[in-house]
C-alpha positions in Angstrom: 95.4 105.7 138.4 93.9 107.4 135.0 96.4 106.6 133.2 96.9 102.9 134.6 92.2 102.6 134.3 93.2 103.3 130.2 95.9 100.9 129.8 94.0 97.7 130.4 91.6 98.2 127.2 93.8 99.5 125.7 95.8 96.7 126.0 92.6 94.7 126.0 92.0 95.8 122.7 95.5 95.1 120.8 95.0 91.9 121.9 91.8 91.6 120.0 92.9 92.7 117.2 95.6 90.1 116.7 93.7 87.4 117.6 91.0 88.5 114.4 95.0 88.2 112.1 95.9 84.3 111.2 99.0 84.6 111.2 99.1 85.6 115.1 96.3 83.6 116.3 95.7 79.5 116.1 92.4 78.2 115.1 89.9 77.8 118.0 88.5 75.0 116.6 89.4 72.0 114.7 88.6 72.2 111.2 86.3 75.5 108.9 85.4 75.1 106.1 84.4 78.4 103.1 81.4 79.1 103.5 80.5 81.3 101.1 77.0 82.9 100.9 75.7 85.3 97.2 73.8 86.9 100.1 76.5 87.6 102.5 76.4 91.1 104.2 78.8 90.4 106.9 82.4 91.4 105.5 85.5 89.5 107.8 89.2 89.2 107.2 89.0 85.8 106.0 86.1 83.3 105.0 82.9 82.4 107.4 82.8 78.4 109.0 80.6 75.9 107.3 77.5 74.8 109.6 79.9 71.4 111.3 76.8 69.4 110.5 77.3 70.2 106.8 81.2 69.8 107.0 82.2 66.6 104.5 85.3 65.1 103.5 85.3 66.5 99.6 86.6 70.0 101.3 89.9 69.2 102.3 90.2 67.4 99.1 91.1 69.3 96.2 91.3 68.7 92.2 92.1 71.9 90.1 96.3 71.0 90.2 96.0 68.2 88.6 95.6 69.4 85.2 97.5 70.8 83.5 96.4 74.8 82.9 95.9 76.9 79.9 99.5 78.4 79.0 99.6 82.4 77.7 100.5 82.1 74.1 102.9 85.0 74.5 104.6 83.5 77.6 103.7 80.3 77.2 103.0 79.8 80.7 100.2 79.2 83.1 99.5 79.9 87.3 96.8 78.2 88.9 96.8 79.3 92.5 94.0 78.1 94.5 93.2 79.7 97.9 90.5 78.7 100.4 88.1 80.7 98.2 88.3 77.3 96.2 89.3 74.9 98.6 86.9 75.6 101.7 89.2 72.6 104.1 92.3 76.1 103.5 90.3 78.0 105.7 91.8 79.3 108.9 95.0 77.3 107.9 97.0 80.0 106.4 97.7 78.6 103.1 97.6 77.9 99.6 99.0 76.7 96.6 100.1 76.7 93.3 101.0 74.9 89.8 102.8 76.6 87.6 102.9 75.1 83.9 105.9 76.3 81.4 106.3 75.0 77.7 109.5 75.1 76.4 111.3 79.1 76.7 108.1 79.8 79.1 108.2 82.2 81.6 106.7 83.7 84.4 107.3 88.2 84.7 108.1 88.7 87.6 105.8 89.5 90.6 104.7 89.9 94.0 102.9 88.0 97.0 101.9 90.8 99.5 101.3 88.7 101.7 103.5 85.4 101.9 105.9 83.1 101.2 106.2 81.3 98.5 107.8 78.2 98.8 108.0 76.4 95.4 109.0 72.6 94.6 109.9 71.1 91.3 107.8 68.0 89.5 109.3 68.4 86.3 112.6 70.3 84.0 114.7 72.5 84.9 114.0 75.8 85.9 115.7 79.1 86.8 114.1 80.6 89.9 115.4 84.4 91.4 113.9 86.5 93.7 115.6 90.7 94.2 115.9 91.7 97.0 115.1 95.3 98.9 118.8 95.9 98.4 118.3 95.3 95.0 120.6 92.1 94.8 119.8 89.0 92.6 119.5 85.9 94.4 118.7 82.8 91.6 119.4 78.9 91.1 119.2 76.8 88.2 116.6 74.4 89.8 115.9 70.6 88.9 113.4 68.0 89.8 112.9 67.9 93.5 115.0 71.0 94.0 113.1 73.6 97.0 113.5 77.4 96.0 112.1 80.0 98.8 110.2 83.4 97.8 110.2 85.6 100.1 108.1 86.8 101.4 106.7 90.7 99.7 109.7 90.6 97.0 110.1 90.1 93.7 110.5 86.9 91.7 111.0 84.9 89.2 110.9 82.2 87.3 111.5 80.4 83.7 111.8 76.5 81.8 115.6 77.0 80.6 115.2 72.6 79.8 114.7 70.7 76.4 111.4 70.0 78.4 108.0 71.2 80.1 108.2 72.0 82.9 106.8 71.9 86.4 106.1 73.5 89.6 104.2 73.4 91.8 104.1 75.6 95.2 103.2 76.4 98.7 102.1 80.0 100.7 101.7 80.7 103.6 98.8 82.7 103.7 94.9 81.4 102.8 95.2 84.1 99.8 98.7 85.7 98.7 96.9 88.4 96.7 99.3 88.6 93.4 100.9 92.1 91.9 102.2 91.7 88.2 104.7 94.4 88.1 104.9 94.2 84.5 101.3 94.3 83.3 100.5 96.7 85.9 103.2 99.2 85.1 103.4 99.0 81.0 99.8 97.2 80.0 99.5 94.0 78.6 102.6 91.6 77.7 101.9 92.8 74.0 103.4 96.1 74.5 106.9 97.5 73.8 107.8 97.7 77.0 107.0 94.3 78.0 108.9 92.1 75.0 112.2 94.4 75.9 111.5 93.6 79.8 111.8 89.9 78.7 114.4 90.1 76.8 116.6 91.9 79.3 115.6 89.1 82.3 116.5 85.9 79.6 119.7 87.7 78.8 120.5 88.3 82.4 119.8 84.7 82.9 121.4 83.5 79.9 119.7 80.9 79.1 121.6 79.6 76.5 124.2 78.8 79.0 122.2 76.6 81.6 119.9 75.5 79.1 121.7 71.9 78.5 120.9 68.6 79.7 120.5 67.2 83.5 123.0 64.5 83.0 125.6 67.4 82.4 127.8 69.7 85.8 126.5 72.7 86.3 126.8 75.8 88.5 123.8 75.8 90.7 123.8 79.3 90.8 124.6 82.3 87.6 
């Protein structure tokens, strides 16, 4: 009898805990644009909602991805991630988005998103994209304009420009705050360190950039 009495509050607690996680529960209202106050004293897993009377159409429009990012001088790439913090309308919807600009020979170093799967869409250029699973198996492909590729949640992934022009990629994440773990920067310091330079050289070698930098009109194997 005593164990039965304890069972109900434990089950209720578990269900309540799951409902505080956006991945497991549906929205309780239609919209919930982000409200950020500089004097916020309560911290929750996400963002509080705006007062419904203050919600406007502009909360659901964002221009941050319409402009080319400022590319890194060394890596020749730029990644702009837009989350619910920058785009109020995304709050509670479990989504984030990003833009990646790749100059000629541009590279996005291996990194992970611990809280989200990422799906990329190549809007311009020829790009090599790849990820490594927990068995250390490499999955990579040559992507062209209009192609889509998926990086599973939490797995190490990268991309590089393998064409003759600048590359442009748009991404969607299935979390409003995917997070980024920059493996190379965390382990070896800034991008100018010798270890990072060696890692880049190895990555370029693995992908045989010179072998796949070709005109889109040529027939190539998509997988390297």
